C-alpha positions as CSV (number, residue, x, y, z in Angstrom):
1,M,112.4,64.2,113.2
2,I,111.6,67.4,110.8
3,K,114.3,68.6,108.6
4,L,115.7,71.9,108.1
5,L,113.5,73.2,105.4
6,N,113.5,76.4,103.1
7,C,110.0,77.1,101.3
8,K,110.3,76.7,97.9
9,R,109.2,80.2,96.4
10,D,106.4,79.1,94.0
11,F,103.4,80.9,96.3
12,L,103.4,84.3,94.5
13,P,100.1,85.8,96.3
14,S,98.4,89.0,94.4
15,Q,96.1,91.7,95.4
16,P,94.2,92.5,91.5
17,L,91.9,94.8,92.7
18,L,94.2,97.2,94.5
19,I,96.3,97.3,91.3
20,V,93.8,98.4,89.0
21,D,91.8,100.7,91.9
22,R,94.7,103.0,92.5
23,E,96.5,105.7,91.0
24,C,99.9,105.8,89.7
25,Y,100.0,102.2,91.2
26,K,103.9,100.6,91.0
27,E,105.5,97.4,92.4
28,I,108.9,95.9,92.7
29,K,109.2,91.8,93.6
30,P,112.4,91.5,95.0
31,I,114.3,88.4,95.2
32,S,114.0,87.4,98.7
33,S,112.4,84.5,101.0
34,D,110.5,87.0,103.2
35,I,109.1,89.6,101.2
36,A,106.6,88.9,98.1
37,L,106.2,92.5,96.9
38,F,107.3,96.6,97.1
39,Y,104.3,98.3,96.1
40,Q,103.4,101.8,96.2
41,F,100.1,103.7,94.7
42,K,98.6,107.4,95.3
43,T,94.9,107.9,95.8
44,N,92.3,110.2,94.2
45,R,88.8,111.1,95.2
46,H,87.8,107.7,94.0
47,S,89.8,105.5,96.3
48,T,90.3,107.4,99.3
49,K,87.7,105.5,101.4
50,S,89.1,101.6,101.4
51,L,91.0,98.9,100.0
52,S,89.4,95.9,98.3
53,I,91.4,92.9,99.6
54,V,91.1,89.0,98.8
55,P,93.0,86.5,101.0
56,D,96.4,86.2,100.3
57,G,97.8,84.4,103.8
58,C,100.4,87.4,103.9
59,F,101.1,90.8,106.2
60,D,101.4,93.8,104.5
61,V,103.1,96.9,106.2
62,L,101.3,100.0,104.6
63,F,103.2,103.4,105.2
64,C,101.1,106.8,104.7
65,C,103.5,109.2,102.8
66,N,101.5,112.7,103.9
67,P,104.2,114.8,104.9
68,A,101.8,116.4,107.5
69,A,100.7,113.7,109.1
70,P,102.7,110.4,108.3
71,S,101.9,107.1,109.7
72,A,102.0,103.0,109.3
73,I,100.1,100.2,109.9
74,V,100.6,96.2,109.8
75,W,96.9,95.0,108.0
76,T,97.0,91.0,107.7
77,S,95.0,89.1,105.0
78,P,91.2,88.0,105.8
79,L,89.8,84.6,105.6
80,K,87.1,85.9,103.1
81,H,86.9,89.0,101.0
82,S,86.8,92.3,102.8
83,K,87.2,95.9,102.7
84,H,89.7,97.3,104.6
85,D,88.6,100.4,105.7
86,Q,91.3,103.3,106.6
87,P,90.4,106.3,107.7
88,N,93.6,108.1,107.5
89,F,93.6,107.7,103.2
90,Y,94.3,111.3,102.3
91,L,93.2,112.3,99.0
92,N,96.1,112.9,96.3
93,C,98.6,111.3,98.6
94,E,101.5,108.2,98.2
95,Y,101.1,105.0,99.9
96,F,103.7,102.7,100.0
97,G,103.7,99.1,101.2
98,V,105.7,96.0,101.7
99,R,103.9,92.5,101.4
100,F,105.5,89.9,103.4
101,L,105.5,85.9,102.7
102,P,103.7,83.8,105.1
103,E,107.0,82.0,106.2
104,Q,108.7,85.4,106.6
105,N,111.8,85.9,109.2
106,F,112.5,89.1,108.6
107,M,110.1,91.0,111.1
108,K,109.4,90.1,114.4
109,L,106.1,91.2,115.4
110,N,104.5,91.7,119.1
111,Y,101.3,89.6,118.6
112,S,100.6,86.0,117.2
113,M,99.6,86.4,113.6
114,K,96.0,84.5,115.2
115,E,95.5,87.6,117.1
116,I,96.0,90.0,114.8
117,L,94.3,88.3,111.8
118,N,92.4,90.6,109.4
119,K,92.7,93.6,111.8
120,Q,94.9,96.9,111.1
121,I,97.6,97.9,113.9
122,P,99.7,100.5,114.2
123,L,103.2,99.6,112.9
124,C,104.9,100.8,116.4
125,D,102.6,98.6,118.2
126,A,103.2,95.6,116.4
127,V,106.8,95.8,115.8
128,S,109.5,97.3,118.2
129,I,110.6,100.5,116.2
130,D,111.5,104.0,116.5
131,E,108.8,106.0,115.3
132,R,111.1,108.7,113.6
133,I,111.3,105.5,110.8
134,I,108.1,106.0,110.0
135,E,108.9,109.9,109.3
136,V,111.8,109.2,107.2
137,I,110.3,106.5,104.8
138,A,107.4,108.5,104.2
139,A,109.7,112.1,103.3
140,A,111.8,109.9,100.8
141,T,111.2,111.6,97.4
142,S,110.8,108.1,95.2
143,F,109.2,104.7,95.7
144,E,113.0,103.4,95.0
145,E,114.5,105.2,97.8
146,R,111.6,104.1,100.3
147,I,112.6,100.7,99.5
148,R,116.5,101.7,100.2
149,L,115.0,102.7,103.8
150,F,113.1,100.1,104.6
151,K,115.5,97.3,104.2
152,K,118.3,99.7,105.9
153,H,115.9,100.7,109.2
154,M,113.6,97.5,109.3
155,T,115.8,95.0,108.8
156,V,116.6,92.8,112.1
157,P,119.7,90.7,112.6
158,R,118.7,87.1,111.5
159,V,119.0,84.4,114.0
160,S,119.0,80.9,113.6
161,A,115.5,79.5,113.0
162,R,113.5,78.4,116.3
163,Y,112.4,74.7,116.0
164,D,108.3,76.2,115.9
165,Q,109.6,77.8,112.7
166,N,111.0,74.7,111.3
167,I,107.4,73.2,111.8
168,I,105.9,75.8,110.2
169,N,108.3,75.5,107.0
170,F,108.0,71.8,107.2
171,T,104.2,72.5,106.9
172,L,104.3,75.3,104.3
173,H,106.5,73.4,102.3
174,E,104.1,70.3,102.1
175,I,101.3,72.5,101.0
176,Y,103.0,74.1,98.6
177,S,104.7,70.8,97.0
178,S,101.7,68.4,97.1
179,K,99.7,70.4,94.7
180,R,97.5,72.2,97.5
181,Q,95.7,69.2,98.7
182,L,96.7,69.0,102.3
183,N,96.8,65.8,104.4
184,M,96.5,66.4,108.0
185,K,97.3,62.8,109.1
186,R,100.2,62.3,106.7
187,L,101.6,65.8,107.9
188,S,101.4,64.5,111.5
189,E,102.9,60.9,110.8
190,Q,106.0,62.7,108.9
191,S,106.7,65.6,111.4
192,G,106.2,63.1,114.6
193,Y,103.5,65.9,116.0
194,S,99.9,65.6,116.8
195,D,97.2,67.3,114.2
196,R,96.2,69.6,117.1
197,Y,99.6,70.8,117.8
198,L,100.7,71.1,114.2
199,R,97.3,73.5,114.0
200,K,98.2,75.4,117.0
201,K,101.9,76.4,115.7
202,F,100.3,77.0,112.2
203,E,97.8,79.8,113.5
204,E,100.1,81.1,115.8
205,Y,102.6,82.0,113.1
206,I,100.6,82.2,110.2
207,G,97.0,83.1,111.6
208,F,95.1,80.3,109.7
209,S,94.7,76.7,110.2
210,P,97.3,74.7,107.6
211,K,93.7,73.6,106.0
212,Q,92.6,76.9,105.4
213,F,96.0,78.1,104.3
214,S,95.7,75.8,101.8
215,Q,92.3,76.5,100.4
216,I,93.6,80.2,100.1
217,V,96.8,78.8,98.4
218,K,94.5,77.2,95.8
219,F,92.4,80.2,95.5
220,Q,95.3,82.3,94.6
221,S,96.6,79.9,91.9
222,A,92.9,79.8,90.2
223,M,92.8,83.7,90.2
224,K,95.8,84.0,88.4
225,K,94.8,81.2,86.0
226,I,91.6,83.1,85.4
227,L,92.8,86.7,85.5
228,L,95.8,85.9,82.9
229,S,93.9,83.6,80.3
230,E,92.0,85.6,77.7
231,D,89.5,82.9,77.2
232,F,89.5,80.4,80.3
233,V,87.9,77.1,80.6
234,L,86.4,76.9,84.1
235,L,86.7,72.8,84.1
236,E,90.7,73.4,83.4
237,V,90.9,75.9,85.9
238,V,89.0,73.3,88.5
239,H,91.4,70.3,87.3
240,E,94.7,72.5,87.3
241,N,94.0,73.4,91.1
242,D,92.4,70.3,92.3
243,Y,88.8,71.6,93.1
244,Y,86.4,68.6,93.2
245,D,84.3,69.9,90.5
246,Q,83.0,73.6,89.1
247,S,80.8,74.3,91.8
248,H,83.3,73.5,94.4
249,L,85.6,76.2,92.6
250,I,82.7,78.7,92.5
251,K,81.6,78.1,95.9
252,K,85.2,79.4,97.0
253,F,85.7,82.0,94.6
254,K,82.2,83.8,95.9
255,K,83.8,83.0,99.6
256,Y,86.6,85.3,98.7
257,T,85.8,87.7,96.2
258,N,81.9,87.9,96.6
259,L,81.8,87.2,92.8
260,T,81.7,84.0,90.3
261,P,85.0,83.7,88.7
262,Y,83.4,85.2,85.4
263,Q,82.1,88.1,87.4
264,F,85.2,88.6,89.1
265,K,87.2,88.4,85.2
266,E,84.5,90.8,84.1
267,L,85.2,93.2,87.1
268,Y,88.8,93.3,87.0
269,E,88.9,93.8,83.0
270,T,86.1,96.7,83.2
271,K,88.3,98.2,86.0
272,I,91.8,98.3,83.3
273,R,89.6,99.2,80.9
274,N,88.0,102.5,82.5
275,K,91.8,103.3,84.1
276,I,93.1,103.1,80.5
277,M,89.9,105.3,79.3
278,S,90.8,107.8,81.9
279,H,94.6,108.3,81.4
280,S,93.6,108.9,77.7
281,V,91.5,111.7,78.6
282,R,94.2,113.8,80.3
C-alpha cells in the first residue's frame, strides 16, 4: 500500500535564460509545497517576441499587466528546448508570473497536464475563476501587491489528497530521493500498481512519463551546477547527476537547450555581461 507522502522540496526548477533576457527581472521563492517562484519582468524592444524556455517539469501562470488589455495564460514545460511565442507581449509592459511545482495541490486545472503540455491556455479556460481577478492583479502597482492579490484570489480551499495524488507524490518522492535514477519495476513493486497504470496517472497529473520527468530533474540539477561553477569539470557533473558518461550528458543538454554545456554557459554569461554593460551605459 502507498503511504501518504509529502514530497521533499529539493527540486527547485530554474529558467536562467528568462532571467537574463528580461528587463527589471525580480523573483521571490516562497516557502510553499506548491509554488516554486513568483517573478516579474518588463519587456523592451529586444524582448517582445518570445520566451526562451528549457524543460523544468512545471507550469506557469503569466499575467500581462497592460492596463489597456490585461490577460493571463497558463503555459507548461516543454519536453525539449522551445521558444514560447506570445503575440500579446507589449513593449515596456510588466509581466507577473507564478511557477507551480509539479506536486502542487493549489490550483485545480480543467485539463489533465498531458492535454496541455507545451501549450499556452487562457487562464480562464484552464481554471474556473472570475475574469475580473486578472484585471485586479494586473492593476496592482507593485510586485509584492500582485503576490498578495494572487494568494488572496487564486487560493482554493485545500482538500484531502485523493488517492491518485498520493500515487503521484509517491512517484515524485522516489524520483527526488533516488538520485534521479528511476527504477519503474521497483516502483511498481513498492506501490502495488503496474508500470502502465503508474505512467498513465503520472502523465495525467504531471504531463510527462516518470522516466521523462526523471530526466528533466537530472538536467535541471546539472544545469545549475554548470552555471554556478566558475570553472566546472564536465566529468564531475556527469558523476554527480548519474549520467552514463560525458557524451550522454552532452546529448541531453543539446536536447534541452540546443547547445552543449559549454555553449550554454558561454551564452548565459555573455547575456549577463551584456545586461550589465547596457545598465552601466544608462
